[in-house]
N, C-alpha and C positions, 0 to 999 in steps of 0.2 A: 586392601580391605581394611575398613576402619574396624577397630575393636567395639563390640557392643558393651555398654555399660549397664548390667542388669542390677536393678535395685529390689531388695527383698522387702515384702510388705511388713509393715508394722505390726500387723495381726497375726503374723506367722509365729510359730513356737520359737522360743529361745534356743539358742545352741546351734550346732551344726548339723541338726537332723534334716531329712529330706522330706519335710512336710510344710513347704511354704509356696507361696506363689511370687514370682518375680516379675517385674515389668521393665521395659526399655524402650526409650523413644528413638526411633529410627527414621530420619527425616521428619515427616509429618505422620508417620505410623506408629501406633502404640502396639508393642509386642508383648505378649503374656506367655509364661510357661510355668509348669510346675517342676521344682527343683528335682523331683525323683525321675523326671523324664524330660531333660533339657533339649532334647532333639526335636521334640513336638512344640511348635510355636503357633500360637494364634495372633493374628493381626486384626487391628481395628483402628478406627479414628478416636482421637480424643472426645469428640462430640458423642459418638455411639457408646464408648466405654462409660461416660458420664451418666448417659440416660440409663444403662443397665445398673450401675451403682445405686442411681436415685431410686430405681424401680426395687431393688433388693432392700434398701434401707426402709421403703414405705411398706415392706411386706406384700408387694403386688405378685410375687412370684413364689410366696410360701406353699401355695397349693401344689406345685411341682415337686416338692420334697415330701409331701404326705404320703403315708404309706396306703397302698391300694386296699380298697375295701374288698372283703372275702365275699 
């Protein structure tokens, strides 16, 4: 089995802490994981990941992080 080359996000905190997102390209699939739970891996395509990142940058998903109204 080929070893997966995980890349740490440049937006992750510095140092060896476990507070970062890591990405790997496995064939044509993009794999994502959180460093504090490396056994849980999400898989997607480059096109879908790009669409998600563009939506985040455009603020289109900000309402999902808003505190619920009382």
